[in-house]
C-alpha positions as CSV (number, residue, x, y, z in Angstrom):
1,M,0.0,-0.1,0.1
2,S,1.2,3.4,-1.0
3,T,2.3,6.1,1.4
4,E,-1.0,8.3,0.0
5,N,-3.2,5.2,0.4
6,I,-2.3,4.7,3.8
7,K,-2.9,8.3,4.6
8,K,-6.2,8.0,2.9
9,V,-7.2,4.8,4.9
10,V,-6.3,6.6,8.2
11,R,-8.1,9.9,7.2
12,E,-11.3,8.1,6.3
13,K,-11.1,5.8,9.4
14,Y,-10.6,8.7,12.0
15,G,-12.9,11.0,10.2
16,A,-15.8,8.6,10.4
17,A,-15.1,8.0,14.0
18,A,-15.1,11.8,14.7
19,L,-18.6,12.1,12.8
20,R,-20.0,9.0,15.0
21,V,-18.9,10.8,18.2
22,G,-20.1,14.3,17.0
23,K,-23.5,12.6,16.4
24,G,-23.6,11.4,20.0
25,G,-22.5,7.9,19.1
26,S,-19.7,5.6,20.3
27,G,-16.0,6.3,18.8
28,C,-15.5,2.6,19.6
29,C,-12.1,2.1,20.7
30,G,-12.3,5.4,22.4
31,S,-10.3,5.5,25.5
32,A,-13.1,5.7,28.1
33,P,-12.7,4.5,31.8
34,T,-14.7,1.4,30.6
35,T,-15.1,0.4,27.0
36,A,-17.7,-1.7,25.3
37,S,-17.1,-5.2,24.9
38,D,-17.2,-5.2,21.1
39,C,-14.7,-2.2,20.9
40,C,-10.7,-2.9,20.8
41,D,-10.4,-3.4,24.4
42,P,-7.7,-4.1,25.9
43,I,-5.6,-1.6,23.8
44,T,-7.7,1.6,24.4
45,S,-9.7,1.3,27.3
46,N,-8.9,2.2,30.9
47,L,-6.4,4.7,30.0
48,Y,-7.5,7.8,31.6
49,D,-8.5,7.8,35.2
50,A,-11.9,9.3,36.6
51,S,-10.1,12.5,37.7
52,Q,-8.7,13.1,34.2
53,A,-12.2,12.4,32.7
54,S,-13.8,14.7,34.5
55,Q,-11.4,17.5,33.3
56,I,-12.4,17.2,29.6
57,P,-15.8,17.0,27.5
58,Q,-17.0,13.4,27.4
59,E,-16.7,13.8,23.4
60,A,-13.0,14.2,23.6
61,L,-12.7,10.9,25.6
62,M,-14.8,9.0,23.4
63,A,-12.8,10.1,20.4
64,S,-9.4,9.1,21.8
65,F,-7.9,6.2,20.2
66,G,-4.6,5.9,21.8
67,C,-2.8,3.1,23.4
68,G,-1.5,5.1,26.4
69,N,-1.7,8.1,28.6
70,P,1.2,10.5,27.7
71,T,-0.1,13.2,29.6
72,A,0.0,11.1,32.7
73,L,3.7,10.1,32.2
74,A,5.4,13.3,30.8
75,Q,7.0,15.9,32.9
76,L,5.0,19.1,32.1
77,N,5.4,22.4,33.8
78,S,3.6,25.6,34.2
79,G,4.1,28.1,31.3
80,E,5.6,25.3,28.7
81,T,4.5,24.9,25.2
82,V,3.2,21.5,24.4
83,L,2.8,19.9,20.9
84,D,0.4,16.7,20.4
85,L,1.3,15.1,17.1
86,G,-2.1,13.5,15.8
87,S,-4.3,14.9,18.3
88,G,-7.6,13.6,17.2
89,G,-10.4,14.8,19.5
90,G,-8.2,16.8,21.6
91,I,-8.1,14.7,24.7
92,D,-4.3,15.1,25.4
93,V,-4.3,18.5,24.3
94,L,-6.9,19.6,26.7
95,L,-5.5,17.7,29.5
96,S,-1.8,19.4,28.7
97,A,-3.3,22.7,28.6
98,R,-4.6,22.4,32.1
99,R,-1.1,21.0,33.2
100,V,0.8,23.9,31.6
101,G,-1.6,26.6,33.0
102,P,-2.8,30.0,31.4
103,T,0.8,31.1,30.9
104,G,1.5,27.8,28.9
105,K,0.2,26.7,25.4
106,A,-1.0,23.4,24.1
107,Y,-1.0,22.8,20.1
108,G,-2.7,19.7,18.6
109,L,-1.8,19.0,15.1
110,D,-3.8,16.5,13.1
111,M,-4.6,16.0,9.2
112,T,-8.3,15.0,9.6
113,D,-10.8,17.8,9.1
114,E,-13.7,16.0,11.1
115,M,-11.2,15.4,14.0
116,L,-10.2,19.0,13.9
117,A,-13.6,20.1,14.0
118,L,-14.6,17.9,17.0
119,A,-11.4,18.9,18.6
120,D,-12.5,22.5,18.3
121,E,-15.8,21.9,19.7
122,N,-14.1,20.1,22.5
123,K,-11.9,23.2,23.0
124,R,-15.3,25.4,23.1
125,K,-16.8,23.2,25.6
126,S,-13.8,23.1,28.0
127,G,-13.4,26.8,28.2
128,L,-9.6,26.7,27.9
129,T,-8.1,29.5,26.2
130,N,-4.3,28.3,25.7
131,V,-5.4,25.5,23.1
132,E,-4.7,25.8,19.4
133,F,-5.4,23.2,16.9
134,L,-3.5,23.0,13.5
135,K,-4.1,21.1,10.3
136,G,-1.2,19.3,8.9
137,D,0.8,16.1,8.6
138,I,3.2,15.0,11.4
139,E,5.9,14.6,8.7
140,H,5.7,18.3,8.1
141,I,4.8,20.1,11.5
142,P,3.5,23.7,10.9
143,L,5.6,25.4,13.4
144,P,8.9,27.3,13.7
145,D,12.2,25.8,14.6
146,S,12.7,25.4,18.6
147,S,9.2,26.7,19.2
148,V,7.9,24.1,21.8
149,D,9.2,22.4,25.1
150,V,7.4,19.2,24.9
151,V,6.3,16.9,22.0
152,I,3.7,14.3,22.7
153,S,1.8,11.8,20.9
154,N,-0.6,9.0,21.5
155,C,0.1,5.9,19.1
156,V,-0.1,8.1,15.9
157,I,3.7,7.8,15.0
158,N,3.4,4.1,14.3
159,L,0.8,5.1,11.5
160,S,3.4,7.0,9.6
161,T,5.2,5.7,6.8
162,D,8.1,8.1,7.0
163,K,8.9,7.8,10.8
164,D,12.6,9.1,10.2
165,R,10.8,12.5,9.1
166,V,8.8,12.5,12.0
167,F,11.4,12.3,14.4
168,A,13.3,14.8,12.6
169,E,10.4,17.2,12.6
170,A,10.0,16.8,16.3
171,F,13.6,17.4,16.9
172,R,13.4,20.6,14.8
173,V,10.5,22.1,16.6
174,L,11.8,21.4,20.1
175,K,13.7,23.9,22.0
176,P,17.1,22.9,23.2
177,G,16.7,20.7,26.3
178,G,13.2,20.1,25.0
179,R,11.7,16.8,25.9
180,F,10.0,14.2,23.4
181,A,7.4,11.9,25.4
182,V,5.1,9.7,23.4
183,S,3.0,6.5,23.7
184,D,3.3,4.2,20.9
185,V,2.8,0.4,19.9
186,V,6.2,-1.2,19.6
187,T,7.4,-4.8,18.8
188,D,9.8,-7.1,20.4
189,G,11.8,-9.4,18.6
190,D,11.2,-10.9,14.9
191,V,7.6,-11.8,14.1
192,P,6.8,-13.2,10.6
193,V,5.5,-10.8,8.1
194,E,2.1,-12.1,7.6
195,I,1.3,-12.5,11.3
196,R,2.8,-9.2,11.8
197,K,0.3,-7.6,9.4
198,S,-2.6,-9.3,11.0
199,V,-1.8,-8.3,14.6
200,L,-1.0,-4.8,13.7
201,A,-4.4,-4.7,12.0
202,W,-6.1,-5.7,15.3
203,V,-3.9,-2.9,17.1
204,G,-5.1,-0.4,14.6
205,C,-1.6,0.2,12.9
206,V,-1.9,0.6,9.4
207,A,1.7,1.4,8.5
208,G,3.1,-0.7,11.2
209,A,4.9,-0.4,14.6
210,L,8.7,-0.4,14.8
211,Q,10.9,-3.0,16.8
212,K,11.7,-1.3,19.9
213,N,15.4,-1.3,19.3
214,D,14.8,0.4,15.7
215,Y,12.6,3.2,17.5
216,R,15.7,3.9,19.9
217,R,18.1,3.9,16.9
218,K,16.1,6.1,14.8
219,L,15.4,8.8,17.8
220,K,19.3,8.8,18.3
221,A,19.6,9.3,14.4
222,A,17.3,12.2,14.6
223,G,19.6,13.8,17.4
224,F,17.7,12.9,20.6
225,D,19.9,11.4,23.5
226,Q,18.7,10.1,26.9
227,V,16.2,7.6,24.9
228,D,14.2,5.5,27.2
229,L,11.5,3.2,26.2
230,E,9.1,1.8,29.0
231,P,6.6,-0.9,28.1
232,T,3.1,0.1,29.6
233,R,0.9,-2.8,28.3
234,I,2.1,-6.0,26.9
235,Y,-0.5,-7.7,24.3
236,R,-1.0,-11.5,24.8
237,V,-2.4,-13.7,22.0
238,E,-5.5,-14.2,23.9
239,D,-6.1,-10.5,23.7
240,A,-6.4,-11.0,19.9
241,R,-7.9,-14.6,19.6
242,E,-11.4,-13.4,18.4
243,F,-10.0,-11.0,15.9
244,L,-7.3,-13.2,14.6
245,S,-9.7,-16.3,14.3
246,G,-12.0,-14.0,12.2
247,Q,-9.1,-13.5,9.8
248,G,-8.8,-17.3,9.3
249,I,-5.6,-17.6,11.3
250,D,-5.0,-20.5,13.6
251,V,-4.2,-18.7,16.9
252,D,-2.8,-21.5,18.6
253,A,-0.3,-22.1,15.9
254,I,1.1,-18.5,15.8
255,A,1.0,-18.0,19.7
256,P,4.6,-18.7,20.0
257,H,5.4,-16.0,17.3
258,V,3.0,-13.4,18.9
259,D,2.6,-13.8,22.6
260,G,4.1,-10.9,24.3
261,K,5.9,-9.3,21.1
262,F,3.5,-6.6,20.6
263,M,3.0,-3.7,23.3
264,S,2.4,0.0,24.1
265,A,5.2,1.7,25.4
266,F,6.2,5.2,26.8
267,I,9.3,6.5,24.9
268,R,11.1,9.5,26.4
269,A,13.9,11.2,24.7
270,T,15.7,14.7,25.0
271,K,16.9,17.3,22.7
272,P,20.4,18.2,23.7
273,A,20.5,21.7,25.5
274,Q,23.6,22.9,23.2
275,S,23.8,21.5,19.5
276,C,27.0,21.8,17.9
277,C,26.7,24.6,15.3
278,G,30.2,24.3,13.8
279,P,33.8,23.0,14.2
280,A,34.7,25.3,16.9
281,C,31.8,24.2,19.2
282,C,32.8,20.5,18.7
283,Q,36.4,20.9,19.9
């Protein structure tokens, strides 16, 4: 599948979900404190506790399709500027805006018109004034160099077919000393290609997840240091049994190749406080 086709599939999927939520329906796979049994549990359910859920409009909660909770794990300080890559209905942007306070700023970046419309409505309902949603691709962030303190994301980078570009753009917009703090789906070890495709379809990854060591390597290649990857949910073959059986896959036969090899993780990295700008500063 080409890059443009993948983007089209992602845009249509999340656009349709935003419209369902906007009409009062379920996003299905939304990260509500409890998720309906016919949704994508256990990946997207029970990610936000009741205290967080009470801070945001219900529609923002129902339109979340993440696999983690970066706002709970990231260090966010009063007065900082935060950027959420692939912000969807705005849940992590709104939570971040409350964390950084009125002297801070929270940006959300998304490519889907329907999600942006829903996010703007959720912003209105929240009453927050330090929030701005931008339209664009995470491979081409429409913000200046060194303009944000923290880049967060909730299981969106795995959807990109050019992750090197995403990491380079995140590095570019971060201020020196800025932090990269995202939740994402990763794999651990080798998985046969066809099985990988089927399991990633269950997880919801169109383009595919990186192997965790590749994730570290690509962040370092982009210029980041202090790279750390912390698994937050490890998916077992039983979690995917119903879905995979429906794809005509012998779940018991593939179990040794799948069990425990797909996971949600929280990934941290830092942009060095001082970058070398020429031969003199490297001596």
